[in-house]
N, C-alpha and C positions, 0 to 999 in steps of 0.2 A: 366619717367619724367612727372610731373603733368601738365595738360593743365590748361587754365584759369578757367574753371568751376570746375574742380577737386581741383584746388588751393583754390578757394573760399570755397568749401565744407570742405576742410582740415582746413582752417582758422576757420570756424564755429565749427568744431569738437574740435579744440584746445581751442576755447572760452568756449565750454561746459565742456571740460575736466578741464580747469583752474578754472572755476566757481565751479564745484563740488569738485575739489581738494582743493580749498581755503576754501570752506564751511566745508568739512569733514576732512581736514588735512591728506589726503591720497596720495597726489601727483598726477599729471596728467598722469603719465606713465601707471597706471593700467587701465585707460580709453582709452588712445590713442592706446595702443598696440592691444587690441582686436578689436577696431574700424578699424584699418588698416588691420588686418588679416581677419575679417569677413565681414565688410561693404565695404571696398575698395578693397578687394581681393588681397592684396599684398602678395607675397610669404613670408612665415614666417620669414626666415632670414632677408629679407629686412624690414619687419615690426619691427623686433627687432632693427635692426641697425638705422632705421629712428627715432624710438621712443627715443632711448637713446641719439641720437644727438639733437633732439628737447628739451630734458630735460636739456641740458646744459644751454639754454636760460632761461628755467623755474626756475631752481635751482638758477641761478645767480641773477635773478630778486627777487626771494623770499628771498634769503640770504641778499641782500642789504636792503630790507624792515625790516627784523628782526635785522640787525645790527643797524639800526636807532632806533629801539625800545629797543635796548640793551638786546636782547633775545639770544645772542650767547655766549657760553662758549668757548673762544678762545683756551685755553689749550687743551680741549677735541677735538675741531675741528681740530687742528693741528695733533694730534695723529691719529685720525680716517681718516683724509684726506690722510695722508701718507700711512698708512697701507691699507686703502681702495684702493688707486691707485695701490699699488702692487698687491692686490687681483684682481682688475679689469684687470690688465695685464695678470695674470694667467688665469682668467676666459675667457678672450678674446682669448687666445691661445687654450683653451679647445673648445671654440665656433668654432674656425677655423677648428678643426678636426671633429666636430659633426654637423656642419651646414647643411650637406647634409643628415643627419639622422633625417628626419622630424618626425618620430615616437617618437624619444627621446626628441626632442625639444618640441613637443606637450605634452608629459608626464610631462616634467619638468615644463612647463608653467601651465599645468592643476593643478598640486599639489601646485604650488606657488599661484595660484588664489584660490585654495581651502582654503589655510591658510587665504588669504585676506577676503574671504567670511565669514569664521567662526569668525574671529576677529570682523568684522563689525556687524554681527548678534548679537554677544555677547555684544558689546558696545552699540548697538542700542536697545537692549531689556533688558538684565540682568543688565548691568552697564551703565545706560543712560548718566551719567555725571561723567567724571573723576575728582576726588577730586584734587584740585590744592595744590601741596606741596609748602612750602616756600623755598626760596633760589634762587640763580642765577647761579648755577654751576651744572654740571652732576656729581654725586658722582661716586666713584669707582676708582680702580687702573688703571694705565696707561696700564698695561698688558691686563686687561680685555677689555679696550676700543680698544686697538690695535687688539685684537682677533676678537672682534665684527666687526671692520672696515674691516679686512682682509677677513673674510668669506662673509660678505655682498658685498664686492668688487668682490669676485668671482661670486656671484649670478648676480651682475650687468653686469659683463663681458660676462656671458653666455646668460642671457635672457633679459637684458636691464631693469631690475627692481631692486629696492633696497632702494630708498630714503625714501619717506614718509611711504611706506608700511612695511619696514623692520627696518630701523634705528630708527624711532620714537618709535615704541613699544619696541625695544631693550633697548633704553635709559630709557623708563618709567618703564617697567616691570622687566628688569634685573638689572638696576642700580639705580632705584628709583629716577629718575629725575623729576623735575617740568615739567609740560606739555609744557608750552610756551618755556622753555629753550630747551626741547627735540626737538621741531619743528624747532626753529631757528638754533640750533647747527647741526641738521641733514642736513638742506639745505646747510649750509656753508661747511659741511664735504663732502657732496655728489658731489659737483662741480668737484673735482679732479677725482672721479670715473667715472662720466659721460664723462669728457674730454678724459680720457685714453681709456675708452671703445668705445666712439665715434670715436676716432682717428684710433683705430684698425679696426672698421667696415668700415670707409671710405677707408682705405688701402685695405680692402678685396673687396670693391666695392658693399657693401650691404646697401648703404644709398641713399635714394632719397633726395638730398640736398634741393631742392625747397620745397618738402613736409615737411621736418624737420623744415625749416624756417617758413612756414605757420603755422604749429602746434605750434611752439615755440612762435610766436607772439600772436597767439590766447590764449595760456595758460597764458601769461603775463597779457593780458587784463582781461581775465576771473578770474584770481586769485584775482584781485582787487575787482571784483564784488562779488565773493564768500566770501571774508573777510567781506564785508558790509552786506551780507545776513545772516551772523551768528547772527545778532542782531534781525532779524525778523523770521527766520526759525530755528526750533530746529534741530541741526545736528543729534541728536540721531535717529530721525524719518527717515531722509534721509538715515542714515547708515543702519538702519534695512531693508529698501526697497532695497538699492543697495547691501546689503549683499546677498540677495536672487538672485539678478541679477548676481552677480559675482559667485554665486554657479552654476548658469546655464553656465556661461562662462567657469568655471573650468571643468565642466562635458563635455562641448563641446570640449575643448582642449584634454581631456583624451580620449574621443570617437574618435576624429580624429587621435590621436596617435595609438589607437587600430586598426583603419581602415588601416592606413599606414603600421602597423606591419604585418597585415594579408593579 
């Protein structure tokens, strides 16, 4: 359980995660999880459970903001939310059986963050600005959307990641969605995955509830700051920098997995 000083530091961490998440469109989970694991020295299963529980607040707040801006494709959000919730339940059951296999969790997170780093380096250097496509819906069949939701739900259930880092690029690159619709719809879709995964983790006793609340409140405030910073700070430059930071994070997870295995 977090004491007063730790709670304050967690709130600040959430604030930073929310600010960067709002600025870069990556979601706060990819910043909160390694912070809990490496800076606050939480056991990895607890870091995963606490992060996904905190993201419930983050995704809900972000979704409300995008609903007001009319950036949510409701038909897509319904399909992905339902299939993603089922996937999150499946992933959470898998997590239950592998949560004591720290080498495996480290490897899974390592390769997940490797994807994040490659994507951010690419978008920050080669493809600095995503061309905005016209339209207010996420194209594609219901089956394709359900499949995407289900498999990202599984990832969410296992490692507590999936919203901004997986759903947004899936909507953009696989379904050719307009960027703003992809971001808004992913947040609305991800709430169910976070709730299901968080509920399973709470049942398993791998959530520091106070820490999750502090992180969640911090990300809600930070997201508003990040959204305003996009007007003065070029997100592509920050993406390039944090792409290399996350490359280090991915290699650190993979190395820890190797150490645990040997």
